[in-house]
BAKOLBA-404238 format. One record per residue (C-alpha): residue in one letter; z negated, y negated, x negated. Coordinates in steps of 0.001 Angstrom, whole numbers, always signed. Example, Ala and Ser with C-alpha at 12.3 -4.5 7.8 and 13.67 -1.06 7.14 Angstrom:
REM BAKOLBA-404238
<pt aa="A" pz="-7800" py="+4500" px="-12300"/>
<pt aa="S" pz="-7140" py="+1060" px="-13670"/>
REM end
This chain:
REM BAKOLBA-404238
<pt aa="M" pz="-17754" py="-15748" px="+17392"/>
<pt aa="I" pz="-15032" py="-17125" px="+14805"/>
<pt aa="Y" pz="-13035" py="-20343" px="+14163"/>
<pt aa="L" pz="-9285" py="-19843" px="+14446"/>
<pt aa="A" pz="-7484" py="-22384" px="+12300"/>
<pt aa="S" pz="-4297" py="-21979" px="+14165"/>
<pt aa="K" pz="-2528" py="-23738" px="+17071"/>
<pt aa="S" pz="-636" py="-20551" px="+17742"/>
<pt aa="P" pz="-1093" py="-19472" px="+21390"/>
<pt aa="R" pz="+179" py="-16028" px="+20434"/>
<pt aa="R" pz="-2700" py="-15474" px="+17974"/>
<pt aa="T" pz="-5140" py="-16789" px="+20558"/>
<pt aa="Q" pz="-3659" py="-14078" px="+22951"/>
<pt aa="L" pz="-3955" py="-11306" px="+20286"/>
<pt aa="L" pz="-7629" py="-12086" px="+19660"/>
<pt aa="D" pz="-8331" py="-12144" px="+23202"/>
<pt aa="Q" pz="-6744" py="-8882" px="+23770"/>
<pt aa="I" pz="-9701" py="-7154" px="+21606"/>
<pt aa="G" pz="-12393" py="-9469" px="+22761"/>
<pt aa="V" pz="-12901" py="-11643" px="+19846"/>
<pt aa="Q" pz="-14404" py="-14856" px="+21010"/>
<pt aa="H" pz="-13130" py="-17857" px="+18969"/>
<pt aa="S" pz="-12838" py="-21543" px="+18958"/>
<pt aa="V" pz="-9439" py="-22889" px="+17761"/>
<pt aa="I" pz="-9620" py="-25831" px="+15339"/>
<pt aa="E" pz="-6491" py="-27852" px="+14544"/>
<pt aa="I" pz="-5628" py="-28360" px="+10915"/>
<pt aa="A" pz="-2678" py="-29444" px="+8953"/>
<pt aa="V" pz="-1710" py="-28445" px="+5484"/>
<pt aa="D" pz="+1246" py="-28792" px="+3127"/>
<pt aa="E" pz="+3415" py="-25806" px="+3722"/>
<pt aa="T" pz="+5742" py="-26049" px="+1067"/>
<pt aa="L" pz="+6725" py="-22558" px="-541"/>
<pt aa="N" pz="+6441" py="-21612" px="-4241"/>
<pt aa="P" pz="+9902" py="-20544" px="-5218"/>
<pt aa="R" pz="+8580" py="-18653" px="-8385"/>
<pt aa="V" pz="+6606" py="-16245" px="-6245"/>
<pt aa="T" pz="+7317" py="-13462" px="-3553"/>
<pt aa="A" pz="+7175" py="-13863" px="-28"/>
<pt aa="K" pz="+4193" py="-11976" px="+122"/>
<pt aa="E" pz="+2361" py="-14087" px="-2308"/>
<pt aa="N" pz="+3549" py="-17230" px="-478"/>
<pt aa="V" pz="+2158" py="-16090" px="+2936"/>
<pt aa="V" pz="-1348" py="-15057" px="+1175"/>
<pt aa="A" pz="-1375" py="-18610" px="-493"/>
<pt aa="L" pz="-714" py="-20289" px="+2800"/>
<pt aa="S" pz="-2971" py="-18509" px="+4838"/>
<pt aa="T" pz="-5674" py="-19247" px="+2211"/>
<pt aa="K" pz="-4810" py="-22855" px="+2166"/>
<pt aa="K" pz="-5130" py="-23162" px="+5987"/>
<pt aa="C" pz="-8460" py="-21219" px="+5856"/>
<pt aa="Q" pz="-9874" py="-23459" px="+3212"/>
<pt aa="E" pz="-8949" py="-26538" px="+5345"/>
<pt aa="G" pz="-10349" py="-24904" px="+8269"/>
<pt aa="V" pz="-13765" py="-24401" px="+6270"/>
<pt aa="R" pz="-13745" py="-28031" px="+5224"/>
<pt aa="Y" pz="-13210" py="-29051" px="+8617"/>
<pt aa="T" pz="-16223" py="-27242" px="+9952"/>
<pt aa="L" pz="-18516" py="-28326" px="+7105"/>
<pt aa="S" pz="-17402" py="-31924" px="+7336"/>
<pt aa="R" pz="-18409" py="-31963" px="+10954"/>
<pt aa="N" pz="-21557" py="-29856" px="+10494"/>
<pt aa="M" pz="-20434" py="-27183" px="+12849"/>
<pt aa="V" pz="-22239" py="-24017" px="+13060"/>
<pt aa="S" pz="-20965" py="-21709" px="+10215"/>
<pt aa="F" pz="-18920" py="-18983" px="+11903"/>
<pt aa="P" pz="-16145" py="-17068" px="+9790"/>
<pt aa="V" pz="-12724" py="-19023" px="+9805"/>
<pt aa="L" pz="-9585" py="-17218" px="+10456"/>
<pt aa="A" pz="-6170" py="-18471" px="+9380"/>
<pt aa="A" pz="-2672" py="-16696" px="+8996"/>
<pt aa="D" pz="+712" py="-17373" px="+8186"/>
<pt aa="T" pz="+3827" py="-15437" px="+9226"/>
<pt aa="M" pz="+7082" py="-15617" px="+7646"/>
<pt aa="V" pz="+10589" py="-13857" px="+8329"/>
<pt aa="V" pz="+12307" py="-12725" px="+5290"/>
<pt aa="L" pz="+15768" py="-11358" px="+4723"/>
<pt aa="G" pz="+16659" py="-10202" px="+1154"/>
<pt aa="E" pz="+15453" py="-13372" px="-940"/>
<pt aa="E" pz="+15784" py="-15824" px="+1893"/>
<pt aa="I" pz="+12511" py="-16925" px="+3770"/>
<pt aa="F" pz="+13026" py="-18080" px="+7434"/>
<pt aa="G" pz="+10771" py="-20884" px="+8685"/>
<pt aa="K" pz="+10856" py="-22447" px="+12139"/>
<pt aa="P" pz="+14428" py="-23910" px="+13028"/>
<pt aa="T" pz="+14986" py="-27577" px="+13115"/>
<pt aa="S" pz="+17763" py="-27889" px="+15541"/>
<pt aa="T" pz="+19735" py="-25548" px="+17859"/>
<pt aa="E" pz="+22502" py="-25122" px="+15102"/>
<pt aa="D" pz="+19812" py="-24189" px="+12604"/>
<pt aa="A" pz="+18181" py="-21536" px="+15032"/>
<pt aa="I" pz="+21896" py="-19993" px="+15739"/>
<pt aa="G" pz="+22481" py="-19876" px="+11978"/>
<pt aa="M" pz="+19165" py="-17986" px="+11426"/>
<pt aa="L" pz="+19838" py="-15389" px="+14151"/>
<pt aa="L" pz="+23279" py="-14681" px="+13079"/>
<pt aa="K" pz="+22132" py="-14059" px="+9623"/>
<pt aa="L" pz="+19582" py="-11509" px="+11090"/>
<pt aa="S" pz="+22207" py="-9933" px="+13295"/>
<pt aa="G" pz="+22909" py="-6352" px="+12751"/>
<pt aa="K" pz="+20473" py="-6235" px="+9837"/>
<pt aa="V" pz="+16901" py="-5231" px="+8933"/>
<pt aa="H" pz="+14564" py="-8002" px="+8091"/>
<pt aa="S" pz="+10858" py="-8251" px="+6958"/>
<pt aa="V" pz="+8067" py="-10106" px="+9016"/>
<pt aa="I" pz="+5047" py="-10569" px="+6566"/>
<pt aa="T" pz="+1856" py="-12056" px="+7733"/>
<pt aa="G" pz="-785" py="-13307" px="+5488"/>
<pt aa="V" pz="-4503" py="-13368" px="+6933"/>
<pt aa="T" pz="-7427" py="-15085" px="+5326"/>
<pt aa="V" pz="-11141" py="-14897" px="+6494"/>
<pt aa="G" pz="-13400" py="-17394" px="+5194"/>
<pt aa="I" pz="-17169" py="-16564" px="+5334"/>
<pt aa="I" pz="-19364" py="-19683" px="+4879"/>
<pt aa="S" pz="-22839" py="-19428" px="+3067"/>
<pt aa="S" pz="-25030" py="-22024" px="+1797"/>
<pt aa="D" pz="-22189" py="-24742" px="+1954"/>
<pt aa="K" pz="-19924" py="-22370" px="-57"/>
<pt aa="A" pz="-17295" py="-20075" px="+1255"/>
<pt aa="N" pz="-15720" py="-16688" px="+225"/>
<pt aa="F" pz="-12226" py="-15930" px="+1094"/>
<pt aa="H" pz="-10766" py="-12477" px="+1870"/>
<pt aa="S" pz="-7019" py="-12128" px="+2274"/>
<pt aa="I" pz="-4743" py="-9407" px="+3345"/>
<pt aa="A" pz="-803" py="-9293" px="+3713"/>
<pt aa="V" pz="+883" py="-7109" px="+6316"/>
<pt aa="E" pz="+4796" py="-6283" px="+6349"/>
<pt aa="S" pz="+6836" py="-4954" px="+9279"/>
<pt aa="L" pz="+10598" py="-4186" px="+9471"/>
<pt aa="V" pz="+12649" py="-5545" px="+12370"/>
<pt aa="E" pz="+16136" py="-4150" px="+12916"/>
<pt aa="F" pz="+18458" py="-6524" px="+14999"/>
<pt aa="S" pz="+21434" py="-5426" px="+17202"/>
<pt aa="K" pz="+24651" py="-7143" px="+16455"/>
<pt aa="L" pz="+24675" py="-10727" px="+18026"/>
<pt aa="S" pz="+27565" py="-13069" px="+19008"/>
<pt aa="R" pz="+27227" py="-16749" px="+18869"/>
<pt aa="L" pz="+27141" py="-16856" px="+22638"/>
<pt aa="D" pz="+24108" py="-14500" px="+22678"/>
<pt aa="C" pz="+22265" py="-17038" px="+20173"/>
<pt aa="K" pz="+23326" py="-20228" px="+22118"/>
<pt aa="R" pz="+22049" py="-18683" px="+25389"/>
<pt aa="Y" pz="+18941" py="-17683" px="+23568"/>
<pt aa="C" pz="+18314" py="-21126" px="+22469"/>
<pt aa="S" pz="+18560" py="-22515" px="+25925"/>
<pt aa="T" pz="+15287" py="-20751" px="+26723"/>
<pt aa="N" pz="+13654" py="-22933" px="+24186"/>
<pt aa="E" pz="+11865" py="-19888" px="+22752"/>
<pt aa="P" pz="+13173" py="-19935" px="+19115"/>
<pt aa="F" pz="+11962" py="-23413" px="+18199"/>
<pt aa="D" pz="+8393" py="-22830" px="+17299"/>
<pt aa="K" pz="+8775" py="-19436" px="+15843"/>
<pt aa="A" pz="+9561" py="-18501" px="+12084"/>
<pt aa="G" pz="+13072" py="-16620" px="+12170"/>
<pt aa="A" pz="+13992" py="-18388" px="+15487"/>
<pt aa="Y" pz="+12943" py="-15672" px="+17848"/>
<pt aa="G" pz="+9931" py="-14047" px="+19705"/>
<pt aa="I" pz="+9711" py="-10471" px="+19845"/>
<pt aa="Q" pz="+7213" py="-10802" px="+22876"/>
<pt aa="G" pz="+9574" py="-12808" px="+24773"/>
<pt aa="Y" pz="+13173" py="-13077" px="+25584"/>
<pt aa="G" pz="+14014" py="-12334" px="+21752"/>
<pt aa="S" pz="+12962" py="-8766" px="+22366"/>
<pt aa="V" pz="+16424" py="-7928" px="+23795"/>
<pt aa="F" pz="+17675" py="-8327" px="+20197"/>
<pt aa="V" pz="+15277" py="-5977" px="+18500"/>
<pt aa="K" pz="+16834" py="-2445" px="+18093"/>
<pt aa="R" pz="+13883" py="-1003" px="+16159"/>
<pt aa="I" pz="+10628" py="-1817" px="+14589"/>
<pt aa="E" pz="+8834" py="-152" px="+11714"/>
<pt aa="G" pz="+5040" py="-1107" px="+11249"/>
<pt aa="S" pz="+2850" py="-3271" px="+13265"/>
<pt aa="Y" pz="+4181" py="-4954" px="+16413"/>
<pt aa="S" pz="+1389" py="-7256" px="+16599"/>
<pt aa="N" pz="+2226" py="-8319" px="+13070"/>
<pt aa="I" pz="+5532" py="-9435" px="+14358"/>
<pt aa="V" pz="+4006" py="-11223" px="+16963"/>
<pt aa="G" pz="+1787" py="-13217" px="+14572"/>
<pt aa="L" pz="-1382" py="-11406" px="+13733"/>
<pt aa="P" pz="-1701" py="-7558" px="+12520"/>
<pt aa="M" pz="-4556" py="-6464" px="+14896"/>
<pt aa="H" pz="-5268" py="-3364" px="+13429"/>
<pt aa="E" pz="-5658" py="-4660" px="+9860"/>
<pt aa="V" pz="-7698" py="-7652" px="+11153"/>
<pt aa="A" pz="-9905" py="-5619" px="+13125"/>
<pt aa="M" pz="-10532" py="-3303" px="+9911"/>
<pt aa="L" pz="-11177" py="-6610" px="+7805"/>
<pt aa="F" pz="-13588" py="-7841" px="+10489"/>
<pt aa="K" pz="-15343" py="-4633" px="+10073"/>
<pt aa="K" pz="-15460" py="-4620" px="+6308"/>
<pt aa="L" pz="-16797" py="-8135" px="+6398"/>
<pt aa="N" pz="-19522" py="-7474" px="+9265"/>
<pt aa="I" pz="-17974" py="-9773" px="+11675"/>
<pt aa="P" pz="-19028" py="-8561" px="+15211"/>
<pt aa="F" pz="-16194" py="-7829" px="+17678"/>
<pt aa="W" pz="-16042" py="-5034" px="+20118"/>
<pt aa="L" pz="-15467" py="-1814" px="+17845"/>
<pt aa="N" pz="-18689" py="-2799" px="+15957"/>
REM end
């Protein structure tokens, strides 16, 4: 059993896929990025911050000390980091920037192990590459009408309607969805967190 410090239904589905029992805890942190460090360093910092908040949440409520898992995913094109779109125009703008190009999807994952009211944090970062086909403004507008882009970094979901834009991927597919399951499983094994492969 673990706590998942994330409201993402996609992360819940991915953990369910490999039989990881988990309970969702809802936390909120300041997600302001540090412009002086890389995207990879930012995702690790944010996943760590979310995990720390998750641990604080469980300790403050005297919950059973199960491991806490947190993650943060970013879409990166060149030096630009794409968060979740704030409007239809913002989503269209993001999609048109990604159109016909290869971008990175980077997920930071942190697991907090609680012991004697203290916690040790273990983080990884995984990067996948995604190549988009050439998109028209109309393609983007029609996609936005599905409402799928608005809670997703980079304004698309590879597991949904957005899959039609994806020409090629390199690396972990589940990482692009929001949690790199192979690497998470290896981290669980390293930390002796029980799941079905153990």
